[in-house]
N, C-alpha and C positions, 0 to 999 in steps of 0.2 A: 397540745400546746407545744410550740416551738420556741426554744430559748437560745439566745447568743451567749456563749460561755468562752472566756479567754480570747474574745475577738472572732470566734468562728461560729457559723450558723449551720443548722441541718440542711441537707440537700434531699428533696423529696420529689421524685419524678411524678408526672401527672397520673400515671397508671397505678400508683401506690395509694393505699388507704391508711390513714392514721386516725384512730378514734379520738373524739373530742377530749376524753379524759386521759389519753396517753401523753407522755412527755418525751420529746426529743430535745437533748440538751448538748449544744456545742457541735463538734466536728463529727456529726452522724451523717452517713450517706446511705440511703436506701436504694436497692436495686429495683428494676422494673417489677411491677405487680406484687410488691411486698404488702403485707397486711400487719399493722400494729394495732392490737385490740385494747380494749378499755383497761386502764390502770397500768399498762406496761410502761416501763421507763428505760429509755436508751440514753445513757449519760457518758459523753466523751469527756472524762475529767481533764487529764493533760495528755491524752492519747485518743486515737480515733476509734470509731465504731463503724464498721462497713458491713453491709448486708448484700448478698448476691440477689439474683432474681428469684421470684416465687418463694420467698421466705414468709412464714407466718410466726409472729411473736404473740403468744396468747396472753390472756388477762393476767395482770399483775406480775408478769416476768420482769427481771432486771438484766440488762446487758450493759456492762461498764467497760469503757476503754481507758487504758493507762498508758503513760509515756513508754515504758519499757515493754508493756504488754497490751498492745491494742487488741480490741475485740474484732475478730474477722470471722464473719459467717459466710459460708459458701452458698451455693444455689440449692433450691428445693429442700430447705431445712425446716423442720418444725421445732419451735421452742415452746414448750408446754407451760401451762399456768403455774405461776409461783416459781419458775426455774430461775437460777442464779448463775449468770455467765459473766465472770469477772476476769477480764484480761485474758481470754481464752480464744483459741482458733477452733472452729467447727467446720469440717470439710463437708463437701457436697453430699446431699441426701441423708444426712444424719437426722436422728430422731432423739429429741430430749424430752422425756416425759415430765409429768407434773412434779415439781419440787426437786428437780435435779440441780446439783451444784457443781460448777466448774471453776477452779481457782486459777490465778494468774500463771501464765506460761504453759498451761495444759493444752493438749490437742486431742480433739475427738476426730478419729479418722473417717474417711468417706463410708457412708452406709452403715455406720456403727449405731447401736441403740443404747441409750441410757434410760433404764426403766425407772418407775416412780421412786422418788427420794434417793436415787443413787448419787454417788460423789466421785468426782475426778480431781485428785489432789494437785497441789502446786507442781508445775513442772513435769507432770506425768503425761504419757502418750498412750492413748487407747488406739490400738491398731484397727485398720479398716475392717468393717464387717463384724466387729466384736459386739456382743451383747452383755451389758452389765445388769445382773438381776435386780429385782426390787430391793431397795435399801442397801445394796452392797457398795463397797468402796473399791475404786481403782486407784492404784498408786505405783509409781515407778515408771522406768522406761526400758522396755515396754511395760505397759501397766499390768500389774498383777491384780487379780480380782479376788477380793477377800470379803467374807461375811462380816456383818457388824459385830459379831461375837469375837472376832479375831483382833481385838484392839492392840494387843501386844505386837503382833506381826505387822499390823498397819503402822504402829508408832515406830517400830524398828526401821522400816523403810522411810517414813515420813521424816524422821529426824535428819536424814541426809539431804532432804529436799530444801532445807532452809526456809521454812514457811515465814518466820518473822522478817528475815531479810528480804524476801521476794515481795511479801504483802505490805509490810510497813517500813522497810528500809532501815531496820535496827538489828542489833545483835540478838541472839536468842536469850541473852541475859538481861535485856533492857527492862526497866521498870515500866509499869503501866502508865505512870505519869508521863514518861518520855514518849511512849507510843501515842498517848492521847494528845499531847501537846502538838506533835507532828500532824496528827489527824485533824485537829482543830484548825491548824494553819492551812493545811491542804484544802479542806472543804470550805474554809473561809473565802476562797476564791469565788464561791457562788454568791457572795454579797454583792459582786459587781455584775452579775447576770442581767440580761435584758430580754424581755419577752418580744418575740419577733412577730410583727403583724403578718398574718397569712391571708391573702386575698380570698374572698369567698368564691363559690362556683359561678 
């Protein structure tokens, strides 16, 4: 399904394939020969989502673009099932395995690999060719790789990355009611969305 959001429509070249149950919403631009599989969602909220050529977005993955952090995917990238790419940049030939999570402002360097359920935190940069092990967390610039058991070390670095400010636009001391009031208003923009008619083959 293709949806017009905030007055912008997806751009899909004839060489691309978008599964009938996938969703492209707003300022999403696919490169040549892209494949967006069943259940995947590419949502340009108030920023763009751009994919280079020969990108595969697998089942139930989410790629979200934001005003200050558009989602930019390079060429020959695999985004695995249930991956979450939120306002991140993924450079050419990177591999994102099942369940990986990339937060706003993060960058995955060229030919890097994020293995199953690994995480790249807000504003962090994974250097080219780096491999993040299964379930591990990468945080900082350049990203430091830490096991899930290293919560205190992860938190020490993450505190300096301003997660609430980058993701929600609030101070770290903001109450959940303030956070959610902003989120409800932000996502309320979808109430004005319009499904775009896509001509058949």
